[in-house]
NUZA-387990 format. One record per atom (N, C-alpha, C): x, y, z. Coordinates in steps of 0.05 Angstrom, whole numbers, padded with zeros to 5 digits, always signed. Atoms other than C-alpha are relative to their C-alpha. Layout:
N
XYZ
...
***
This chain:
297
+00004+00018+00018
+02147+02800+02377
-00024-00004-00024
+00019+00000+00027
+02111+02800+02309
-00005-00036-00018
+00005+00037+00011
+02067+02727+02287
-00006+00002-00033
+00001-00007+00035
+02085+02729+02207
-00017-00029-00011
+00029+00015+00008
+02032+02664+02213
+00017-00025+00006
+00002+00030-00004
+02031+02586+02219
+00026-00016-00024
-00011+00004+00027
+02093+02557+02174
+00008-00042+00004
+00001+00025+00003
+02112+02486+02156
+00037-00016+00002
-00026+00008+00005
+02182+02454+02175
+00010-00012-00016
-00014+00000+00023
+02227+02443+02123
+00030-00034+00010
-00026+00018-00011
+02297+02406+02163
+00002+00003+00026
-00023-00007-00024
+02326+02417+02228
+00025-00012+00011
-00028+00010-00003
+02393+02419+02242
+00013+00010+00028
-00012+00006-00034
+02392+02424+02313
-00007+00024+00012
-00002-00040-00014
+02406+02501+02332
-00026+00013-00020
+00009-00018+00024
+02369+02523+02266
-00016-00021-00016
+00032+00020+00012
+02302+02499+02232
-00007+00021-00020
+00015-00014+00020
+02281+02521+02169
-00021-00007-00002
+00025+00001-00004
+02211+02536+02165
-00019+00008-00026
+00031-00021+00016
+02157+02555+02102
-00006+00008+00011
+00019-00027-00011
+02121+02618+02124
-00008+00006-00021
+00021-00012+00027
+02064+02643+02077
+00019+00016-00019
-00012-00022+00025
+02107+02706+02054
+00031-00004-00002
-00035-00008-00001
+02181+02675+02072
+00004-00022+00000
-00001+00040+00001
+02196+02597+02044
+00023-00003+00017
-00027+00018-00010
+02255+02564+02079
+00013+00026+00015
-00013-00030-00020
+02260+02621+02132
+00019-00012+00034
-00015+00010-00015
+02320+02607+02178
-00023-00005+00031
+00011-00008-00022
+02285+02596+02252
+00024-00014+00024
-00011+00020-00027
+02312+02584+02326
-00023-00011+00015
+00009+00010-00007
+02274+02549+02371
-00005+00003+00033
-00001-00021-00022
+02247+02586+02433
+00000-00028+00026
-00002+00019-00027
+02262+02538+02506
+00008-00026-00013
-00002+00022+00008
+02276+02470+02507
-00008-00026-00007
+00026+00019+00001
+02211+02431+02506
-00003-00002-00032
+00014+00016+00020
+02201+02438+02439
+00020-00002-00020
-00008+00013+00014
+02229+02394+02388
-00009-00011-00021
+00014-00006+00028
+02201+02409+02316
+00018-00032-00013
-00011+00023+00018
+02216+02354+02265
-00009+00012-00022
+00016-00002+00022
+02198+02354+02187
-00014-00013-00003
+00033-00001+00004
+02131+02370+02171
-00011+00006+00016
+00020-00020-00012
+02107+02398+02230
-00012+00023-00009
+00013-00025+00005
+02062+02454+02230
+00009+00012+00020
-00010-00024-00024
+02090+02510+02273
-00008+00024+00001
+00004-00029+00000
+02080+02579+02297
+00024+00018+00000
-00026-00020+00011
+02134+02638+02278
-00007+00022+00016
+00009-00035-00009
+02139+02696+02310
+00029+00013-00011
-00009-00010+00020
+02183+02745+02278
+00020+00027+00037
-00020-00019-00020
+02238+02791+02331
-00004+00019-00012
+00003-00032+00002
+02213+02858+02326
+00032+00009+00005
-00032-00017-00006
+02284+02908+02304
+00014-00020-00018
-00021+00031+00014
+02316+02836+02275
-00007-00006-00026
+00004+00010+00028
+02324+02799+02219
-00017-00030+00015
+00006+00016-00016
+02305+02733+02275
-00030-00002+00000
+00021+00016-00003
+02249+02690+02275
+00000-00022+00017
+00001+00019-00018
+02232+02646+02330
-00020-00026-00001
+00028+00025+00000
+02189+02579+02336
-00010+00002+00024
+00008-00016-00024
+02144+02593+02390
-00026-00026+00010
+00019+00010-00015
+02098+02534+02396
+00000-00022-00031
+00002+00023+00018
+02088+02456+02359
-00033-00004+00003
+00020+00008-00006
+02016+02454+02335
-00002-00038-00009
+00005+00038-00010
+01982+02384+02334
-00004-00004-00025
-00008+00004+00027
+01994+02340+02280
-00018-00020-00010
+00026+00026+00004
+01953+02279+02243
+00012-00020-00001
-00018+00010-00002
+02007+02240+02246
+00026-00002-00002
-00022-00007+00000
+02072+02219+02250
+00030-00022-00010
-00020+00027+00006
+02135+02173+02226
+00030-00011+00029
-00021+00000-00022
+02183+02147+02280
+00036-00013-00012
-00018+00006-00002
+02257+02119+02288
+00002-00025+00014
-00005+00013-00023
+02278+02067+02326
+00023-00015+00014
-00027+00007-00007
+02344+02055+02365
-00009-00021+00015
-00017+00022+00002
+02376+01993+02390
-00016-00002+00037
+00012+00017-00027
+02328+01997+02470
-00031+00002-00011
+00026+00002+00009
+02268+01991+02416
-00023+00031+00012
+00014-00026+00000
+02246+02067+02431
+00000+00006-00019
-00006-00007+00022
+02219+02100+02382
-00011+00030+00002
-00008-00021-00005
+02227+02175+02364
-00009+00011-00025
+00009-00018+00017
+02197+02226+02321
+00011+00006-00028
-00022-00008+00021
+02232+02233+02250
-00015+00028-00016
+00014-00014+00023
+02178+02268+02208
-00040-00002+00005
+00027+00006+00002
+02099+02286+02209
-00005+00016-00018
+00024-00001+00026
+02035+02296+02171
-00001-00003-00020
-00003+00019+00020
+02043+02246+02122
-00030-00005-00019
+00020+00017+00010
+01995+02222+02068
+00015-00028-00010
-00011+00018+00019
+02046+02166+02045
+00026-00010+00016
-00037+00013+00003
+02105+02127+02061
+00011-00022-00010
-00010+00019+00013
+02148+02098+02010
+00023-00016+00008
-00020+00011-00007
+02180+02039+02027
+00019-00015-00012
-00018+00015+00024
+02241+02028+01985
+00023-00018+00006
-00016+00025-00004
+02274+01961+01980
+00023+00005-00032
-00020-00003+00016
+02330+01946+01927
+00005-00024-00009
-00018+00029+00015
+02358+01893+01875
+00030-00011+00018
-00022+00000-00022
+02423+01910+01916
+00009+00030+00008
-00006+00021-00022
+02436+01913+01974
-00032-00014+00006
+00027+00011-00002
+02373+01863+01980
-00003+00005+00032
+00018-00004-00028
+02320+01879+02040
+00014-00032+00015
+00002+00026-00014
+02334+01832+02097
-00024-00009+00003
+00010+00015+00002
+02288+01785+02117
-00033+00012+00005
+00026-00017-00010
+02230+01825+02150
-00004+00029+00002
+00000-00027-00004
+02244+01891+02136
-00026+00017-00011
+00013-00004+00012
+02197+01901+02091
-00036+00006+00018
+00023+00012-00022
+02139+01876+02140
-00001+00020+00015
+00006-00023-00028
+02162+01917+02194
-00009+00023-00007
+00005-00032-00002
+02158+01988+02166
-00031-00007-00017
+00032+00005-00002
+02094+01958+02140
-00023+00006+00030
+00019-00005-00033
+02068+01950+02214
+00003+00027+00007
-00002-00022-00012
+02102+02008+02228
-00020+00031-00012
+00026-00013+00014
+02050+02043+02177
-00022+00010+00011
+00030+00012-00009
+01994+02014+02193
-00011+00010+00028
+00010-00010-00028
+01997+02030+02270
+00009+00031+00001
-00007-00038+00010
+02025+02108+02254
-00028+00005-00014
+00030-00018+00002
+01955+02116+02216
+00018+00012-00030
-00013-00017+00016
+01998+02127+02147
-00002-00023-00026
-00006+00008+00022
+01991+02101+02080
+00027-00016-00010
-00028+00007+00013
+02048+02051+02052
-00003-00018-00023
-00007+00012+00026
+02069+02036+01991
+00028-00016-00008
-00025+00013-00002
+02135+01993+01963
+00004+00010-00027
-00021-00012+00031
+02186+02012+01911
+00017-00024+00004
-00023+00014+00005
+02235+01956+01895
+00019+00012-00022
-00011-00015+00019
+02283+01993+01863
+00034-00012-00015
-00030+00011+00021
+02350+01985+01818
-00009-00019-00006
+00003+00028+00013
+02315+01935+01775
+00016-00001-00030
-00014-00007+00018
+02371+01956+01720
+00022-00020+00009
-00011+00024-00017
+02407+01909+01767
+00001-00033-00007
+00016+00030+00012
+02368+01843+01743
-00014-00003+00022
+00010+00011-00019
+02312+01807+01786
+00015-00010+00010
+00002+00007-00021
+02307+01806+01849
+00009-00036+00008
-00001+00028-00002
+02319+01737+01883
-00029-00008+00003
+00032+00021-00002
+02264+01683+01885
-00023+00014+00023
+00011+00002-00032
+02237+01698+01959
-00009+00031+00003
+00019-00025-00003
+02232+01779+01950
-00014+00002-00023
+00029-00006-00001
+02194+01768+01896
-00022-00014+00001
+00012+00010+00001
+02151+01724+01915
-00017+00017+00031
-00004-00017-00025
+02153+01774+01976
-00022+00025-00014
+00010-00016+00018
+02131+01824+01928
-00030-00002-00010
+00012+00008+00015
+02081+01784+01889
-00030-00001+00021
+00029+00000-00033
+02042+01767+01961
-00018+00027+00008
+00018-00016-00009
+02034+01836+01982
-00017+00034-00031
+00021-00017+00019
+02012+01865+01912
-00031-00020-00003
+00026+00007-00012
+01953+01816+01928
-00013-00006+00017
+00011-00005-00017
+01936+01836+01987
-00004+00036-00001
+00000-00028+00004
+01929+01901+01958
+00016+00031+00000
-00029-00025+00003
+01995+01941+01968
+00013+00007-00033
+00002-00012+00021
+02015+01986+01913
+00029-00014+00003
-00022+00005-00002
+02084+01958+01887
+00015+00019-00026
-00018-00011+00020
+02136+01996+01847
+00025-00007-00015
-00022+00018+00003
+02187+01967+01805
+00016+00016-00022
-00016-00019+00018
+02237+02021+01785
+00026+00002-00003
-00027-00002+00006
+02302+02042+01756
+00008+00020-00012
+00006-00027+00001
+02325+02114+01754
+00024-00003-00022
-00028-00003+00021
+02385+02092+01709
-00017-00009-00020
+00008+00012+00020
+02343+02062+01655
-00035+00017+00006
+00035-00007+00007
+02270+02095+01670
-00019-00025+00013
+00021+00019-00007
+02233+02034+01685
-00014+00012+00018
+00019-00007-00025
+02171+02053+01723
-00006+00031+00001
-00002-00025-00013
+02193+02119+01736
-00024+00024-00003
+00023-00013+00011
+02134+02167+01701
-00023-00010+00016
+00020+00003-00014
+02087+02128+01739
-00001-00002+00026
+00003-00002-00019
+02111+02128+01799
+00006+00036+00006
-00002-00022-00004
+02126+02203+01793
-00030+00022-00001
+00028-00004+00008
+02051+02206+01772
-00005-00001+00026
+00010+00008-00024
+02036+02171+01838
+00004+00020+00037
-00013-00017-00008
+02075+02219+01871
-00009+00030+00008
+00006-00017+00012
+02039+02284+01854
-00019+00016+00033
+00017-00012-00022
+01992+02324+01910
+00009-00019+00022
+00003+00011-00018
+02017+02287+01968
+00022+00003+00020
-00033-00002-00016
+02067+02291+02032
+00006-00023-00001
-00004+00032+00004
+02106+02229+02027
+00020-00002+00019
-00036+00002-00010
+02176+02202+02065
+00006-00031-00019
-00013+00024+00005
+02215+02155+02036
+00023-00007+00019
-00009+00020-00013
+02245+02102+02072
+00009-00017-00003
-00011+00028+00013
+02291+02044+02073
+00031-00008+00009
-00029-00002-00010
+02364+02019+02080
+00013+00019-00011
-00022-00007+00009
+02423+02046+02067
+00005-00002-00033
-00010+00013+00026
+02442+02044+01993
-00006-00010-00006
+00023+00001+00019
+02372+02029+01962
-00006+00020-00022
+00014-00019+00019
+02373+02093+01918
-00019+00021+00009
+00029-00022+00000
+02325+02138+01949
+00013+00027-00009
-00017-00024+00009
+02376+02195+01937
-00008+00005-00026
+00001+00004+00023
+02370+02183+01862
-00028-00002-00005
+00014-00004+00013
+02303+02173+01861
-00018+00028+00010
+00002-00034-00005
+02297+02242+01897
+00008+00011-00017
-00014-00011+00026
+02335+02270+01844
-00012-00006-00035
+00008-00001+00027
+02302+02242+01787
-00022+00024+00001
+00022-00006+00010
+02237+02275+01808
+00010+00036+00007
-00015-00022+00003
+02279+02339+01821
+00032+00002-00014
-00022-00005+00005
+02327+02349+01772
+00022+00015-00003
-00013-00029+00002
+02346+02419+01786
+00012+00004+00031
-00009+00001-00031
+02365+02405+01867
+00014-00016+00001
-00017+00018-00001
+02432+02382+01879
-00009-00024+00024
+00003+00022-00024
+02418+02312+01913
+00022-00014+00006
-00026+00023+00001
+02480+02274+01939
-00008-00034-00004
+00002+00037+00005
+02489+02202+01917
+00019-00013+00007
-00031+00007+00003
+02541+02155+01933
-00007-00036-00003
+00001+00021+00007
+02558+02086+01916
+00000-00022+00026
+00001+00021-00022
+02550+02019+01956
+00027-00002+00007
-00039+00010-00024
+02613+02009+02008
+00010-00022-00005
-00022+00027+00007
+02663+01957+01974
-00003-00017+00017
-00006+00018-00029
+02677+01929+02043
-00017-00011+00007
+00023+00000-00015
+02611+01914+02063
-00022-00013-00016
+00022+00012+00023
+02560+01905+02007
-00027+00019+00020
+00015-00014+00001
+02524+01954+02039
+00000+00024+00005
-00003-00028+00002
+02498+02029+02033
+00016+00023+00007
-00011-00011-00014
+02535+02084+02050
-00029+00031-00004
+00024-00025-00012
+02493+02149+02082
+00003+00023-00017
+00003-00023+00015
+02482+02202+02034
-00017+00021+00014
+00027-00013-00023
+02427+02239+02082
+00008+00009+00021
-00007-00002-00033
+02441+02265+02144
-00023+00015+00019
+00027-00010-00017
+02375+02308+02158
-00019-00010-00013
+00016+00006+00013
+02314+02286+02145
-00018+00026-00008
+00004-00017+00019
+02287+02337+02094
-00016+00009-00016
+00022+00003+00018
+02228+02358+02053
+00009+00020-00024
-00001-00026+00036
+02226+02385+01975
-00026-00004+00002
+00023+00000+00021
+02173+02406+01946
+00003-00004-00028
+00002+00013+00027
+02148+02367+01884
-00003+00022-00025
+00003-00027+00021
+02143+02415+01807
-00029-00006+00005
+00038-00005-00005
+02073+02385+01811
-00014-00001+00014
+00022+00000-00021
+02043+02392+01864
+00014-00020+00027
-00013+00020-00018
+02065+02362+01935
+00024-00006+00009
-00031+00001-00011
+02127+02346+01977
+00008-00030+00010
-00020+00029-00003
+02178+02284+01988
+00012+00011+00023
-00012+00002-00028
+02209+02273+02051
+00022-00018+00005
-00019+00022+00000
+02280+02243+02050
+00003-00005+00024
-00011+00001-00033
+02300+02214+02116
+00028-00022-00005
-00019+00016-00005
+02373+02185+02129
-00004-00038-00001
+00004+00033+00009
+02382+02101+02101
+00009-00009+00038
-00018+00024-00035
+02393+02049+02171
+00010-00020-00010
-00011+00020+00006
+02418+01991+02165
-00017-00021-00003
+00027+00020-00007
+02354+01954+02196
-00023+00018+00009
+00020-00023-00011
+02288+01978+02214
-00016-00015+00025
+00015+00015-00014
+02260+01946+02284
-00018+00011+00010
+00019-00010-00026
+02194+01949+02315
+00004+00009+00024
-00001-00015-00036
+02186+01998+02384
-00018-00027+00006
+00012+00030-00018
+02159+01950+02438
-00029+00004-00004
+00028-00007-00005
+02081+01954+02421
-00019-00024+00009
+00018+00026-00011
+02025+01903+02442
-00006-00025-00027
+00003+00020+00018
+02021+01838+02405
-00024+00014-00019
+00037-00001+00017
+01944+01858+02382
+00010+00017-00025
+00001-00027+00016
+01970+01920+02348
+00026-00015-00025
-00024+00012+00026
+02038+01882+02303
-00025-00013-00009
+00020+00012+00022
+01970+01829+02280
-00012+00019-00014
+00011-00022+00020
+01936+01895+02253
+00003-00006-00016
-00015-00013+00026
+01990+01906+02215
+00008-00019-00022
+00006+00023+00019
+01987+01841+02181
-00029-00005-00019
+00027-00008+00005
+01930+01865+02144
-00024-00018-00005
+00010+00017+00010
+01905+01791+02119
-00014-00018+00033
+00001+00016-00028
+01904+01775+02201
-00033+00013+00012
+00017-00018-00009
+01850+01826+02206
-00028-00004+00008
+00019+00007-00003
+01785+01792+02193
-00004-00023+00022
+00004+00011-00018
+01797+01740+02235
+00017-00007+00027
-00004-00017-00028
+01825+01774+02296
-00028-00003+00014
+00025-00001-00019
+01775+01765+02354
-00016-00023-00010
+00013+00028+00005
+01754+01686+02330
+00016-00020+00012
-00015+00009-00008
+01813+01662+02367
-00016-00011+00029
+00006+00007-00028
+01802+01612+02438
+00003+00014+00025
-00014-00031-00025
+01837+01660+02478
-00005+00028-00007
-00007-00023+00011
+01829+01724+02476
+00024+00012+00001
-00022-00001-00003
+01895+01733+02490
+00025-00010-00023
-00022+00019+00020
+01923+01695+02430
+00020+00019-00013
-00022-00006+00014
+01991+01701+02402
+00005-00007-00022
-00009+00009+00031
+01977+01670+02342
+00018-00017-00006
-00026+00017+00011
+02040+01625+02348
-00005-00033+00008
-00006+00026-00015
+02026+01570+02394
-00025-00008+00011
+00017+00007-00008
+01958+01572+02418
-00017-00014-00005
+00030+00012+00019
+01897+01517+02404
-00015+00024-00005
+00022-00017+00011
+01844+01540+02372
+00007+00034-00013
-00010-00024+00011
+01881+01599+02342
-00013+00005-00025
+00017-00007+00026
+01832+01627+02280
+00037+00006-00023
-00016-00004+00022
+01902+01650+02244
+00016-00019+00000
-00014+00020+00005
+01938+01587+02254
-00006-00017-00020
+00014+00021+00021
+01885+01551+02221
-00001+00009-00020
-00005-00002+00037
+01889+01594+02157
+00018+00004-00004
-00027+00009+00013
+01961+01588+02153
-00011-00020-00012
+00005+00029+00009
+01941+01510+02152
-00020-00007-00022
+00020-00005+00023
+01887+01531+02101
+00009+00007-00023
-00020-00018+00027
+01933+01568+02058
-00012+00025-00009
+00015-00028+00003
+01885+01626+02070
+00023+00023+00008
-00019-00020-00007
+01944+01662+02099
+00037-00012-00002
-00029+00012+00007
+02017+01650+02066
+00016-00002+00021
-00012+00010-00029
+02059+01623+02113
+00022+00009+00009
-00018-00027-00002
+02118+01665+02100
-00008+00025+00014
+00013-00028-00015
+02073+01727+02127
+00001-00012+00019
+00009+00009-00032
+02056+01690+02192
+00027-00008+00012
-00034+00005-00017
+02129+01666+02207
+00014+00029+00000
-00016-00016-00009
+02151+01737+02192
-00015+00011+00029
+00006+00007-00024
+02098+01754+02241
+00005-00009+00025
-00008+00012-00029
+02123+01712+02296
+00023+00007+00008
-00021-00006+00001
+02187+01735+02282
+00007+00031+00005
+00011-00025-00018
+02167+01815+02303
-00009+00000+00017
+00008+00005-00036
+02138+01789+02355
+00017+00001+00017
-00015+00003-00001
+02191+01758+02375
+00011+00032+00012
-00016-00029-00006
+02231+01820+02368
+00000+00025+00011
+00015-00023-00006
+02187+01873+02390
+00007+00000+00033
-00003-00004-00027
+02191+01837+02460
+00026+00009+00019
-00034+00011-00007
+02267+01842+02463
+00020+00033+00012
-00018-00032+00000
+02304+01902+02491
+00029+00005-00003
-00027+00006+00014
+02365+01923+02462
+00015+00006+00013
***
């Protein structure tokens, strides 16, 4: 074996993985053994097989973080690694489900990735009042919120500037326009897009593999297949509460150490909701996410 260096995974097709190596970008590689399961963004050590054109991944190096998808049994599995930012993409149509954005925010905080929100397809009109109120609350809490339209160009230049020199992933429901956003940043690379399914109003999946794209201005953008819903994996109630950043200054101030912040007396979070210091809509979303997280599929 010859060691050509450390590379970064661009996409995993199952039996074959494409890896950016120092002298060989997007190199096809096989995986040594069945225990290694590299995902997009993983740092890997690759060896070249002497006398052949073959390359083999022999080691996955330690990661700084990763993002996940959650199955019906509330089990999380890794889909991308070594990220600086997660872009939570919602759209005017299909409108986000009630707790989708907050669920992604909880996940991003739990996985130690900086989150930001995109409201896409603004050319279709104004989002409904509940979504507008949610976006305004998130901005007040300090989350970056970008209102975009790849068709009209609204907000796109500012978003392009915000994506440079970072490794980031786009996540969100199917049909919210993630592929169109990538096509805006990468006009020379063919990215499939699809219209909403006419009968269901849901989006059609246009991305089938999580894939990493180099940005012209520097940095990397990872596209992931869309989902109908995003649920939180089974995690401790304390971790879900930490994912609601306005709760944090009050955590540990409740009467009971194991307070769920739902029904117990002497709860600092419930008191803040009653006083208007925490938005009731956010607290209600927390309660629903907590309840859903404890359920099994």
